[in-house]
PyMOL Python script that loads the backbone (N, CA, C, O; Angstrom):
from pymol import cmd

cmd.read_pdbstr("""\
ATOM      1  N   MET A   1     -11.723 -22.319   7.511  1.00  0.00           N
ATOM      2  CA  MET A   1     -11.748 -20.883   7.333  1.00  0.00           C
ATOM      3  C   MET A   1     -10.406 -20.343   7.823  1.00  0.00           C
ATOM      4  O   MET A   1      -9.887 -20.765   8.856  1.00  0.00           O
ATOM      5  N   ALA A   2      -9.856 -19.396   7.052  1.00  0.00           N
ATOM      6  CA  ALA A   2      -8.596 -18.753   7.419  1.00  0.00           C
ATOM      7  C   ALA A   2      -8.799 -17.239   7.391  1.00  0.00           C
ATOM      8  O   ALA A   2      -9.436 -16.699   6.486  1.00  0.00           O
ATOM      9  N   TYR A   3      -8.253 -16.578   8.386  1.00  0.00           N
ATOM     10  CA  TYR A   3      -8.335 -15.132   8.508  1.00  0.00           C
ATOM     11  C   TYR A   3      -6.958 -14.555   8.195  1.00  0.00           C
ATOM     12  O   TYR A   3      -5.983 -14.872   8.876  1.00  0.00           O
ATOM     13  N   PHE A   4      -6.875 -13.712   7.171  1.00  0.00           N
ATOM     14  CA  PHE A   4      -5.617 -13.085   6.788  1.00  0.00           C
ATOM     15  C   PHE A   4      -5.700 -11.603   7.110  1.00  0.00           C
ATOM     16  O   PHE A   4      -6.731 -10.967   6.890  1.00  0.00           O
ATOM     17  N   TYR A   5      -4.614 -11.061   7.630  1.00  0.00           N
ATOM     18  CA  TYR A   5      -4.599  -9.632   7.909  1.00  0.00           C
ATOM     19  C   TYR A   5      -3.183  -9.085   7.796  1.00  0.00           C
ATOM     20  O   TYR A   5      -2.198  -9.793   8.008  1.00  0.00           O
ATOM     21  N   ASN A   6      -3.117  -7.815   7.458  1.00  0.00           N
ATOM     22  CA  ASN A   6      -1.866  -7.074   7.410  1.00  0.00           C
ATOM     23  C   ASN A   6      -2.216  -5.651   7.786  1.00  0.00           C
ATOM     24  O   ASN A   6      -2.828  -4.927   7.001  1.00  0.00           O
ATOM     25  N   GLY A   7      -1.830  -5.252   8.976  1.00  0.00           N
ATOM     26  CA  GLY A   7      -2.200  -3.927   9.458  1.00  0.00           C
ATOM     27  C   GLY A   7      -3.704  -3.828   9.595  1.00  0.00           C
ATOM     28  O   GLY A   7      -4.319  -4.611  10.318  1.00  0.00           O
ATOM     29  N   SER A   8      -4.302  -2.863   8.902  1.00  0.00           N
ATOM     30  CA  SER A   8      -5.755  -2.686   8.986  1.00  0.00           C
ATOM     31  C   SER A   8      -6.493  -3.370   7.832  1.00  0.00           C
ATOM     32  O   SER A   8      -7.699  -3.180   7.682  1.00  0.00           O
ATOM     33  N   THR A   9      -5.791  -4.159   7.017  1.00  0.00           N
ATOM     34  CA  THR A   9      -6.411  -4.868   5.904  1.00  0.00           C
ATOM     35  C   THR A   9      -6.594  -6.327   6.274  1.00  0.00           C
ATOM     36  O   THR A   9      -5.673  -6.958   6.792  1.00  0.00           O
ATOM     37  N   SER A  10      -7.787  -6.873   6.011  1.00  0.00           N
ATOM     38  CA  SER A  10      -8.018  -8.280   6.345  1.00  0.00           C
ATOM     39  C   SER A  10      -9.090  -8.877   5.436  1.00  0.00           C
ATOM     40  O   SER A  10      -9.896  -8.160   4.843  1.00  0.00           O
ATOM     41  N   PHE A  11      -9.081 -10.206   5.343  1.00  0.00           N
ATOM     42  CA  PHE A  11     -10.123 -10.935   4.632  1.00  0.00           C
ATOM     43  C   PHE A  11     -10.145 -12.372   5.120  1.00  0.00           C
ATOM     44  O   PHE A  11      -9.187 -12.849   5.727  1.00  0.00           O
ATOM     45  N   LEU A  12     -11.244 -13.052   4.849  1.00  0.00           N
ATOM     46  CA  LEU A  12     -11.426 -14.453   5.230  1.00  0.00           C
ATOM     47  C   LEU A  12     -11.398 -15.326   3.987  1.00  0.00           C
ATOM     48  O   LEU A  12     -11.918 -14.937   2.941  1.00  0.00           O
ATOM     49  N   LEU A  13     -10.794 -16.504   4.094  1.00  0.00           N
ATOM     50  CA  LEU A  13     -10.820 -17.492   3.029  1.00  0.00           C
ATOM     51  C   LEU A  13     -11.396 -18.786   3.577  1.00  0.00           C
ATOM     52  O   LEU A  13     -11.122 -19.179   4.711  1.00  0.00           O
ATOM     53  N   GLN A  14     -12.183 -19.429   2.763  1.00  0.00           N
ATOM     54  CA  GLN A  14     -12.823 -20.685   3.153  1.00  0.00           C
ATOM     55  C   GLN A  14     -12.366 -21.797   2.214  1.00  0.00           C
ATOM     56  O   GLN A  14     -12.150 -21.549   1.028  1.00  0.00           O
ATOM     57  N   ASN A  15     -12.218 -23.000   2.719  1.00  0.00           N
ATOM     58  CA  ASN A  15     -11.839 -24.149   1.909  1.00  0.00           C
ATOM     59  C   ASN A  15     -13.078 -24.633   1.152  1.00  0.00           C
ATOM     60  O   ASN A  15     -13.729 -25.599   1.548  1.00  0.00           O
ATOM     61  N   TYR A  16     -13.384 -23.941   0.059  1.00  0.00           N
ATOM     62  CA  TYR A  16     -14.577 -24.209  -0.734  1.00  0.00           C
ATOM     63  C   TYR A  16     -14.239 -23.892  -2.182  1.00  0.00           C
ATOM     64  O   TYR A  16     -13.815 -22.774  -2.475  1.00  0.00           O
ATOM     65  N   TYR A  17     -14.410 -24.823  -3.080  1.00  0.00           N
ATOM     66  CA  TYR A  17     -14.046 -24.582  -4.469  1.00  0.00           C
ATOM     67  C   TYR A  17     -15.087 -25.155  -5.414  1.00  0.00           C
ATOM     68  O   TYR A  17     -15.382 -26.350  -5.385  1.00  0.00           O
ATOM     69  N   VAL A  18     -15.638 -24.293  -6.249  1.00  0.00           N
ATOM     70  CA  VAL A  18     -16.505 -24.675  -7.353  1.00  0.00           C
ATOM     71  C   VAL A  18     -15.947 -23.917  -8.556  1.00  0.00           C
ATOM     72  O   VAL A  18     -16.001 -22.688  -8.595  1.00  0.00           O
ATOM     73  N   LYS A  19     -15.416 -24.639  -9.529  1.00  0.00           N
ATOM     74  CA  LYS A  19     -14.728 -24.041 -10.672  1.00  0.00           C
ATOM     75  C   LYS A  19     -15.538 -22.922 -11.323  1.00  0.00           C
ATOM     76  O   LYS A  19     -15.009 -21.833 -11.549  1.00  0.00           O
ATOM     77  N   GLU A  20     -16.792 -23.166 -11.622  1.00  0.00           N
ATOM     78  CA  GLU A  20     -17.626 -22.165 -12.288  1.00  0.00           C
ATOM     79  C   GLU A  20     -17.772 -20.899 -11.446  1.00  0.00           C
ATOM     80  O   GLU A  20     -17.800 -19.789 -11.978  1.00  0.00           O
ATOM     81  N   PHE A  21     -17.864 -21.077 -10.142  1.00  0.00           N
ATOM     82  CA  PHE A  21     -17.979 -19.929  -9.238  1.00  0.00           C
ATOM     83  C   PHE A  21     -16.660 -19.151  -9.198  1.00  0.00           C
ATOM     84  O   PHE A  21     -16.652 -17.930  -9.353  1.00  0.00           O
ATOM     85  N   ALA A  22     -15.552 -19.858  -8.989  1.00  0.00           N
ATOM     86  CA  ALA A  22     -14.243 -19.210  -8.877  1.00  0.00           C
ATOM     87  C   ALA A  22     -13.897 -18.418 -10.130  1.00  0.00           C
ATOM     88  O   ALA A  22     -13.346 -17.321 -10.040  1.00  0.00           O
ATOM     89  N   GLU A  23     -14.213 -18.962 -11.284  1.00  0.00           N
ATOM     90  CA  GLU A  23     -13.873 -18.303 -12.538  1.00  0.00           C
ATOM     91  C   GLU A  23     -14.803 -17.144 -12.878  1.00  0.00           C
ATOM     92  O   GLU A  23     -14.595 -16.461 -13.880  1.00  0.00           O
ATOM     93  N   ASN A  24     -15.820 -16.915 -12.061  1.00  0.00           N
ATOM     94  CA  ASN A  24     -16.739 -15.796 -12.255  1.00  0.00           C
ATOM     95  C   ASN A  24     -16.849 -14.940 -11.002  1.00  0.00           C
ATOM     96  O   ASN A  24     -17.874 -14.299 -10.770  1.00  0.00           O
ATOM     97  N   PHE A  25     -15.790 -14.931 -10.192  1.00  0.00           N
ATOM     98  CA  PHE A  25     -15.807 -14.215  -8.925  1.00  0.00           C
ATOM     99  C   PHE A  25     -14.729 -13.135  -8.941  1.00  0.00           C
ATOM    100  O   PHE A  25     -13.625 -13.358  -9.436  1.00  0.00           O
ATOM    101  N   MET A  26     -15.059 -11.964  -8.396  1.00  0.00           N
ATOM    102  CA  MET A  26     -14.100 -10.876  -8.319  1.00  0.00           C
ATOM    103  C   MET A  26     -14.051 -10.335  -6.893  1.00  0.00           C
ATOM    104  O   MET A  26     -15.081 -10.131  -6.250  1.00  0.00           O
ATOM    105  N   MET A  27     -12.840 -10.112  -6.424  1.00  0.00           N
ATOM    106  CA  MET A  27     -12.612  -9.494  -5.115  1.00  0.00           C
ATOM    107  C   MET A  27     -12.024  -8.111  -5.363  1.00  0.00           C
ATOM    108  O   MET A  27     -11.138  -7.949  -6.202  1.00  0.00           O
ATOM    109  N   TYR A  28     -12.512  -7.126  -4.642  1.00  0.00           N
ATOM    110  CA  TYR A  28     -11.947  -5.776  -4.696  1.00  0.00           C
ATOM    111  C   TYR A  28     -11.299  -5.515  -3.352  1.00  0.00           C
ATOM    112  O   TYR A  28     -11.968  -5.562  -2.320  1.00  0.00           O
ATOM    113  N   MET A  29     -10.011  -5.242  -3.352  1.00  0.00           N
ATOM    114  CA  MET A  29      -9.306  -4.936  -2.110  1.00  0.00           C
ATOM    115  C   MET A  29      -8.825  -3.492  -2.192  1.00  0.00           C
ATOM    116  O   MET A  29      -7.945  -3.172  -2.991  1.00  0.00           O
ATOM    117  N   LEU A  30      -9.401  -2.623  -1.370  1.00  0.00           N
ATOM    118  CA  LEU A  30      -9.016  -1.219  -1.354  1.00  0.00           C
ATOM    119  C   LEU A  30      -7.815  -1.026  -0.437  1.00  0.00           C
ATOM    120  O   LEU A  30      -7.803  -1.496   0.701  1.00  0.00           O
ATOM    121  N   VAL A  31      -6.806  -0.326  -0.951  1.00  0.00           N
ATOM    122  CA  VAL A  31      -5.573  -0.068  -0.205  1.00  0.00           C
ATOM    123  C   VAL A  31      -5.281   1.424  -0.236  1.00  0.00           C
ATOM    124  O   VAL A  31      -5.853   2.155  -1.045  1.00  0.00           O
ATOM    125  N   LYS A  32      -4.396   1.878   0.638  1.00  0.00           N
ATOM    126  CA  LYS A  32      -4.060   3.300   0.668  1.00  0.00           C
ATOM    127  C   LYS A  32      -3.171   3.703  -0.501  1.00  0.00           C
ATOM    128  O   LYS A  32      -3.316   4.801  -1.039  1.00  0.00           O
ATOM    129  N   ASN A  33      -2.240   2.814  -0.904  1.00  0.00           N
ATOM    130  CA  ASN A  33      -1.304   3.140  -1.968  1.00  0.00           C
ATOM    131  C   ASN A  33      -1.095   1.929  -2.857  1.00  0.00           C
ATOM    132  O   ASN A  33      -0.369   1.004  -2.494  1.00  0.00           O
ATOM    133  N   VAL A  34      -1.730   1.932  -4.018  1.00  0.00           N
ATOM    134  CA  VAL A  34      -1.674   0.787  -4.919  1.00  0.00           C
ATOM    135  C   VAL A  34      -0.253   0.547  -5.434  1.00  0.00           C
ATOM    136  O   VAL A  34       0.125  -0.599  -5.675  1.00  0.00           O
ATOM    137  N   GLU A  35       0.532   1.600  -5.604  1.00  0.00           N
ATOM    138  CA  GLU A  35       1.916   1.443  -6.080  1.00  0.00           C
ATOM    139  C   GLU A  35       2.751   0.641  -5.091  1.00  0.00           C
ATOM    140  O   GLU A  35       3.563  -0.190  -5.498  1.00  0.00           O
ATOM    141  N   ASP A  36       2.560   0.883  -3.795  1.00  0.00           N
ATOM    142  CA  ASP A  36       3.290   0.121  -2.779  1.00  0.00           C
ATOM    143  C   ASP A  36       2.976  -1.371  -2.884  1.00  0.00           C
ATOM    144  O   ASP A  36       3.872  -2.207  -2.770  1.00  0.00           O
ATOM    145  N   TRP A  37       1.713  -1.698  -3.101  1.00  0.00           N
ATOM    146  CA  TRP A  37       1.310  -3.101  -3.238  1.00  0.00           C
ATOM    147  C   TRP A  37       1.911  -3.695  -4.508  1.00  0.00           C
ATOM    148  O   TRP A  37       2.399  -4.825  -4.491  1.00  0.00           O
ATOM    149  N   TRP A  38       1.879  -2.950  -5.598  1.00  0.00           N
ATOM    150  CA  TRP A  38       2.427  -3.414  -6.866  1.00  0.00           C
ATOM    151  C   TRP A  38       3.932  -3.722  -6.711  1.00  0.00           C
ATOM    152  O   TRP A  38       4.406  -4.775  -7.136  1.00  0.00           O
ATOM    153  N   ILE A  39       4.653  -2.801  -6.107  1.00  0.00           N
ATOM    154  CA  ILE A  39       6.092  -2.982  -5.892  1.00  0.00           C
ATOM    155  C   ILE A  39       6.361  -4.210  -5.037  1.00  0.00           C
ATOM    156  O   ILE A  39       7.259  -4.997  -5.336  1.00  0.00           O
ATOM    157  N   GLU A  40       5.587  -4.372  -3.980  1.00  0.00           N
ATOM    158  CA  GLU A  40       5.787  -5.519  -3.071  1.00  0.00           C
ATOM    159  C   GLU A  40       5.513  -6.845  -3.786  1.00  0.00           C
ATOM    160  O   GLU A  40       6.251  -7.811  -3.593  1.00  0.00           O
ATOM    161  N   ILE A  41       4.483  -6.903  -4.589  1.00  0.00           N
ATOM    162  CA  ILE A  41       4.160  -8.126  -5.335  1.00  0.00           C
ATOM    163  C   ILE A  41       5.271  -8.453  -6.332  1.00  0.00           C
ATOM    164  O   ILE A  41       5.634  -9.616  -6.505  1.00  0.00           O
ATOM    165  N   GLN A  42       5.806  -7.424  -6.986  1.00  0.00           N
ATOM    166  CA  GLN A  42       6.919  -7.639  -7.910  1.00  0.00           C
ATOM    167  C   GLN A  42       8.176  -8.086  -7.162  1.00  0.00           C
ATOM    168  O   GLN A  42       8.869  -9.010  -7.587  1.00  0.00           O
ATOM    169  N   LYS A  43       8.459  -7.413  -6.040  1.00  0.00           N
ATOM    170  CA  LYS A  43       9.657  -7.723  -5.248  1.00  0.00           C
ATOM    171  C   LYS A  43       9.649  -9.175  -4.759  1.00  0.00           C
ATOM    172  O   LYS A  43      10.686  -9.838  -4.732  1.00  0.00           O
ATOM    173  N   ARG A  44       8.476  -9.650  -4.378  1.00  0.00           N
ATOM    174  CA  ARG A  44       8.353 -11.026  -3.866  1.00  0.00           C
ATOM    175  C   ARG A  44       8.161 -12.052  -4.987  1.00  0.00           C
ATOM    176  O   ARG A  44       8.043 -13.248  -4.721  1.00  0.00           O
ATOM    177  N   ASN A  45       8.130 -11.582  -6.246  1.00  0.00           N
ATOM    178  CA  ASN A  45       8.006 -12.460  -7.411  1.00  0.00           C
ATOM    179  C   ASN A  45       6.739 -13.329  -7.344  1.00  0.00           C
ATOM    180  O   ASN A  45       6.762 -14.504  -7.710  1.00  0.00           O
ATOM    181  N   ILE A  46       5.657 -12.742  -6.879  1.00  0.00           N
ATOM    182  CA  ILE A  46       4.387 -13.461  -6.680  1.00  0.00           C
ATOM    183  C   ILE A  46       3.859 -14.096  -7.974  1.00  0.00           C
ATOM    184  O   ILE A  46       3.432 -15.250  -7.936  1.00  0.00           O
ATOM    185  N   PRO A  47       3.868 -13.398  -9.110  1.00  0.00           N
ATOM    186  CA  PRO A  47       3.316 -14.029 -10.320  1.00  0.00           C
ATOM    187  C   PRO A  47       4.004 -15.356 -10.674  1.00  0.00           C
ATOM    188  O   PRO A  47       3.334 -16.343 -10.978  1.00  0.00           O
ATOM    189  N   LYS A  48       5.310 -15.373 -10.633  1.00  0.00           N
ATOM    190  CA  LYS A  48       6.030 -16.606 -10.979  1.00  0.00           C
ATOM    191  C   LYS A  48       5.933 -17.648  -9.865  1.00  0.00           C
ATOM    192  O   LYS A  48       5.730 -18.834 -10.127  1.00  0.00           O
ATOM    193  N   LYS A  49       6.077 -17.201  -8.645  1.00  0.00           N
ATOM    194  CA  LYS A  49       6.079 -18.105  -7.490  1.00  0.00           C
ATOM    195  C   LYS A  49       4.767 -18.874  -7.358  1.00  0.00           C
ATOM    196  O   LYS A  49       4.774 -20.054  -7.005  1.00  0.00           O
ATOM    197  N   TYR A  50       3.633 -18.209  -7.641  1.00  0.00           N
ATOM    198  CA  TYR A  50       2.317 -18.823  -7.441  1.00  0.00           C
ATOM    199  C   TYR A  50       1.529 -19.016  -8.741  1.00  0.00           C
ATOM    200  O   TYR A  50       0.343 -19.340  -8.699  1.00  0.00           O
ATOM    201  N   SER A  51       2.171 -18.822  -9.878  1.00  0.00           N
ATOM    202  CA  SER A  51       1.522 -18.988 -11.189  1.00  0.00           C
ATOM    203  C   SER A  51       0.238 -18.172 -11.307  1.00  0.00           C
ATOM    204  O   SER A  51      -0.815 -18.703 -11.661  1.00  0.00           O
ATOM    205  N   VAL A  52       0.335 -16.887 -11.009  1.00  0.00           N
ATOM    206  CA  VAL A  52      -0.820 -16.001 -11.131  1.00  0.00           C
ATOM    207  C   VAL A  52      -0.612 -15.051 -12.306  1.00  0.00           C
ATOM    208  O   VAL A  52       0.518 -14.719 -12.665  1.00  0.00           O
ATOM    209  N   LYS A  53      -1.718 -14.624 -12.893  1.00  0.00           N
ATOM    210  CA  LYS A  53      -1.682 -13.626 -13.960  1.00  0.00           C
ATOM    211  C   LYS A  53      -1.814 -12.259 -13.300  1.00  0.00           C
ATOM    212  O   LYS A  53      -2.548 -12.097 -12.326  1.00  0.00           O
ATOM    213  N   ILE A  54      -1.102 -11.287 -13.835  1.00  0.00           N
ATOM    214  CA  ILE A  54      -1.135  -9.954 -13.240  1.00  0.00           C
ATOM    215  C   ILE A  54      -1.002  -8.901 -14.343  1.00  0.00           C
ATOM    216  O   ILE A  54      -0.300  -9.111 -15.333  1.00  0.00           O
ATOM    217  N   SER A  55      -1.682  -7.770 -14.160  1.00  0.00           N
ATOM    218  CA  SER A  55      -1.565  -6.660 -15.109  1.00  0.00           C
ATOM    219  C   SER A  55      -1.119  -5.416 -14.342  1.00  0.00           C
ATOM    220  O   SER A  55      -1.426  -5.289 -13.157  1.00  0.00           O
ATOM    221  N   PRO A  56      -0.411  -4.510 -14.982  1.00  0.00           N
ATOM    222  CA  PRO A  56       0.103  -3.328 -14.282  1.00  0.00           C
ATOM    223  C   PRO A  56      -0.997  -2.364 -13.849  1.00  0.00           C
ATOM    224  O   PRO A  56      -2.101  -2.390 -14.392  1.00  0.00           O
ATOM    225  N   PRO A  57      -0.692  -1.514 -12.868  1.00  0.00           N
ATOM    226  CA  PRO A  57      -1.671  -0.530 -12.404  1.00  0.00           C
ATOM    227  C   PRO A  57      -2.114   0.409 -13.521  1.00  0.00           C
ATOM    228  O   PRO A  57      -1.340   0.762 -14.411  1.00  0.00           O
ATOM    229  N   ALA A  58      -3.379   0.802 -13.444  1.00  0.00           N
ATOM    230  CA  ALA A  58      -3.944   1.747 -14.412  1.00  0.00           C
ATOM    231  C   ALA A  58      -5.042   2.552 -13.720  1.00  0.00           C
ATOM    232  O   ALA A  58      -5.691   2.074 -12.789  1.00  0.00           O
ATOM    233  N   LEU A  59      -5.234   3.774 -14.191  1.00  0.00           N
ATOM    234  CA  LEU A  59      -6.318   4.612 -13.691  1.00  0.00           C
ATOM    235  C   LEU A  59      -7.581   4.239 -14.458  1.00  0.00           C
ATOM    236  O   LEU A  59      -7.610   4.292 -15.687  1.00  0.00           O
ATOM    237  N   ARG A  60      -8.618   3.862 -13.723  1.00  0.00           N
ATOM    238  CA  ARG A  60      -9.875   3.415 -14.348  1.00  0.00           C
ATOM    239  C   ARG A  60     -10.852   4.582 -14.462  1.00  0.00           C
ATOM    240  O   ARG A  60     -10.740   5.575 -13.743  1.00  0.00           O
ATOM    241  N   GLU A  61     -11.796   4.447 -15.360  1.00  0.00           N
ATOM    242  CA  GLU A  61     -12.786   5.517 -15.582  1.00  0.00           C
ATOM    243  C   GLU A  61     -13.669   5.751 -14.368  1.00  0.00           C
ATOM    244  O   GLU A  61     -14.310   6.798 -14.271  1.00  0.00           O
ATOM    245  N   TRP A  62     -13.720   4.799 -13.438  1.00  0.00           N
ATOM    246  CA  TRP A  62     -14.548   4.960 -12.236  1.00  0.00           C
ATOM    247  C   TRP A  62     -13.744   5.571 -11.089  1.00  0.00           C
ATOM    248  O   TRP A  62     -14.120   5.433  -9.925  1.00  0.00           O
ATOM    249  N   LYS A  63     -12.635   6.247 -11.416  1.00  0.00           N
ATOM    250  CA  LYS A  63     -11.831   7.039 -10.474  1.00  0.00           C
ATOM    251  C   LYS A  63     -11.077   6.191  -9.445  1.00  0.00           C
ATOM    252  O   LYS A  63     -10.906   6.598  -8.296  1.00  0.00           O
ATOM    253  N   MET A  64     -10.633   5.019  -9.873  1.00  0.00           N
ATOM    254  CA  MET A  64      -9.778   4.187  -9.033  1.00  0.00           C
ATOM    255  C   MET A  64      -8.561   3.784  -9.840  1.00  0.00           C
ATOM    256  O   MET A  64      -8.657   3.519 -11.038  1.00  0.00           O
ATOM    257  N   ARG A  65      -7.432   3.741  -9.188  1.00  0.00           N
ATOM    258  CA  ARG A  65      -6.216   3.202  -9.786  1.00  0.00           C
ATOM    259  C   ARG A  65      -6.075   1.801  -9.222  1.00  0.00           C
ATOM    260  O   ARG A  65      -6.091   1.610  -8.006  1.00  0.00           O
ATOM    261  N   ASP A  66      -5.936   0.824 -10.105  1.00  0.00           N
ATOM    262  CA  ASP A  66      -5.836  -0.549  -9.628  1.00  0.00           C
ATOM    263  C   ASP A  66      -4.969  -1.405 -10.537  1.00  0.00           C
ATOM    264  O   ASP A  66      -4.619  -1.010 -11.649  1.00  0.00           O
ATOM    265  N   PHE A  67      -4.632  -2.590 -10.032  1.00  0.00           N
ATOM    266  CA  PHE A  67      -4.051  -3.617 -10.877  1.00  0.00           C
ATOM    267  C   PHE A  67      -4.850  -4.884 -10.663  1.00  0.00           C
ATOM    268  O   PHE A  67      -5.513  -5.064  -9.642  1.00  0.00           O
ATOM    269  N   ILE A  68      -4.771  -5.762 -11.659  1.00  0.00           N
ATOM    270  CA  ILE A  68      -5.569  -6.991 -11.636  1.00  0.00           C
ATOM    271  C   ILE A  68      -4.651  -8.183 -11.441  1.00  0.00           C
ATOM    272  O   ILE A  68      -3.609  -8.296 -12.086  1.00  0.00           O
ATOM    273  N   LEU A  69      -5.048  -9.056 -10.556  1.00  0.00           N
ATOM    274  CA  LEU A  69      -4.330 -10.296 -10.294  1.00  0.00           C
ATOM    275  C   LEU A  69      -5.356 -11.426 -10.357  1.00  0.00           C
ATOM    276  O   LEU A  69      -6.385 -11.369  -9.683  1.00  0.00           O
ATOM    277  N   THR A  70      -5.082 -12.443 -11.155  1.00  0.00           N
ATOM    278  CA  THR A  70      -5.958 -13.614 -11.210  1.00  0.00           C
ATOM    279  C   THR A  70      -5.260 -14.744 -10.487  1.00  0.00           C
ATOM    280  O   THR A  70      -4.203 -15.204 -10.918  1.00  0.00           O
ATOM    281  N   ASP A  71      -5.844 -15.194  -9.389  1.00  0.00           N
ATOM    282  CA  ASP A  71      -5.182 -16.201  -8.560  1.00  0.00           C
ATOM    283  C   ASP A  71      -5.261 -17.594  -9.195  1.00  0.00           C
ATOM    284  O   ASP A  71      -5.973 -17.778 -10.183  1.00  0.00           O
ATOM    285  N   PRO A  72      -4.542 -18.570  -8.642  1.00  0.00           N
ATOM    286  CA  PRO A  72      -4.498 -19.908  -9.250  1.00  0.00           C
ATOM    287  C   PRO A  72      -5.855 -20.596  -9.401  1.00  0.00           C
ATOM    288  O   PRO A  72      -6.010 -21.466 -10.259  1.00  0.00           O
ATOM    289  N   SER A  73      -6.830 -20.224  -8.587  1.00  0.00           N
ATOM    290  CA  SER A  73      -8.148 -20.858  -8.690  1.00  0.00           C
ATOM    291  C   SER A  73      -9.049 -20.167  -9.715  1.00  0.00           C
ATOM    292  O   SER A  73     -10.140 -20.658 -10.005  1.00  0.00           O
ATOM    293  N   GLY A  74      -8.603 -19.032 -10.267  1.00  0.00           N
ATOM    294  CA  GLY A  74      -9.381 -18.319 -11.272  1.00  0.00           C
ATOM    295  C   GLY A  74     -10.081 -17.082 -10.756  1.00  0.00           C
ATOM    296  O   GLY A  74     -10.740 -16.386 -11.529  1.00  0.00           O
ATOM    297  N   VAL A  75      -9.960 -16.784  -9.462  1.00  0.00           N
ATOM    298  CA  VAL A  75     -10.599 -15.594  -8.889  1.00  0.00           C
ATOM    299  C   VAL A  75      -9.830 -14.353  -9.340  1.00  0.00           C
ATOM    300  O   VAL A  75      -8.603 -14.307  -9.254  1.00  0.00           O
ATOM    301  N   LEU A  76     -10.563 -13.348  -9.821  1.00  0.00           N
ATOM    302  CA  LEU A  76      -9.987 -12.087 -10.249  1.00  0.00           C
ATOM    303  C   LEU A  76      -9.959 -11.125  -9.066  1.00  0.00           C
ATOM    304  O   LEU A  76     -10.996 -10.833  -8.471  1.00  0.00           O
ATOM    305  N   TRP A  77      -8.777 -10.639  -8.732  1.00  0.00           N
ATOM    306  CA  TRP A  77      -8.593  -9.670  -7.646  1.00  0.00           C
ATOM    307  C   TRP A  77      -8.250  -8.320  -8.261  1.00  0.00           C
ATOM    308  O   TRP A  77      -7.393  -8.231  -9.140  1.00  0.00           O
ATOM    309  N   ARG A  78      -8.918  -7.273  -7.799  1.00  0.00           N
ATOM    310  CA  ARG A  78      -8.548  -5.905  -8.138  1.00  0.00           C
ATOM    311  C   ARG A  78      -8.026  -5.267  -6.856  1.00  0.00           C
ATOM    312  O   ARG A  78      -8.750  -5.122  -5.872  1.00  0.00           O
ATOM    313  N   VAL A  79      -6.755  -4.892  -6.894  1.00  0.00           N
ATOM    314  CA  VAL A  79      -6.145  -4.195  -5.759  1.00  0.00           C
ATOM    315  C   VAL A  79      -6.190  -2.728  -6.142  1.00  0.00           C
ATOM    316  O   VAL A  79      -5.528  -2.309  -7.091  1.00  0.00           O
ATOM    317  N   ALA A  80      -6.971  -1.940  -5.403  1.00  0.00           N
ATOM    318  CA  ALA A  80      -7.337  -0.603  -5.852  1.00  0.00           C
ATOM    319  C   ALA A  80      -7.123   0.477  -4.811  1.00  0.00           C
ATOM    320  O   ALA A  80      -7.188   0.248  -3.603  1.00  0.00           O
ATOM    321  N   GLU A  81      -6.863   1.671  -5.338  1.00  0.00           N
ATOM    322  CA  GLU A  81      -6.756   2.886  -4.530  1.00  0.00           C
ATOM    323  C   GLU A  81      -7.810   3.859  -5.048  1.00  0.00           C
ATOM    324  O   GLU A  81      -7.882   4.122  -6.248  1.00  0.00           O
ATOM    325  N   ASN A  82      -8.618   4.384  -4.153  1.00  0.00           N
ATOM    326  CA  ASN A  82      -9.672   5.327  -4.527  1.00  0.00           C
ATOM    327  C   ASN A  82      -9.047   6.668  -4.859  1.00  0.00           C
ATOM    328  O   ASN A  82      -8.303   7.218  -4.047  1.00  0.00           O
ATOM    329  N   ARG A  83      -9.334   7.208  -6.041  1.00  0.00           N
ATOM    330  CA  ARG A  83      -8.796   8.489  -6.478  1.00  0.00           C
ATOM    331  C   ARG A  83      -9.868   9.570  -6.564  1.00  0.00           C
ATOM    332  O   ARG A  83      -9.590  10.672  -7.038  1.00  0.00           O
ATOM    333  N   ALA A  84     -11.075   9.279  -6.120  1.00  0.00           N
ATOM    334  CA  ALA A  84     -12.164  10.260  -6.224  1.00  0.00           C
ATOM    335  C   ALA A  84     -12.044  11.347  -5.185  1.00  0.00           C
ATOM    336  O   ALA A  84     -12.880  12.250  -5.137  1.00  0.00           O
TER     337      ALA A  84
END
""", "prot")
cmd.dss("prot")
cmd.show_as("cartoon", "prot")
cmd.util.cbc("prot")
cmd.orient("prot")
């Protein structure tokens, strides 16, 4: 188990992999400013460096602005800012 944190944001990761589970799993990470996260990910060249798929930020119908990142194991991450 690994504990990751940055300021007041944190999550746990476990060394556990089941392909079918990973490819059908979504993580939602709420942040204060989604643009700051987007810029930082681009600046660090995360998509190329770690072979991840990424889509640009967009305002969703459920009143959140987010971008989507699919990590190397197939987990879909939504990095989101609440706009409600």
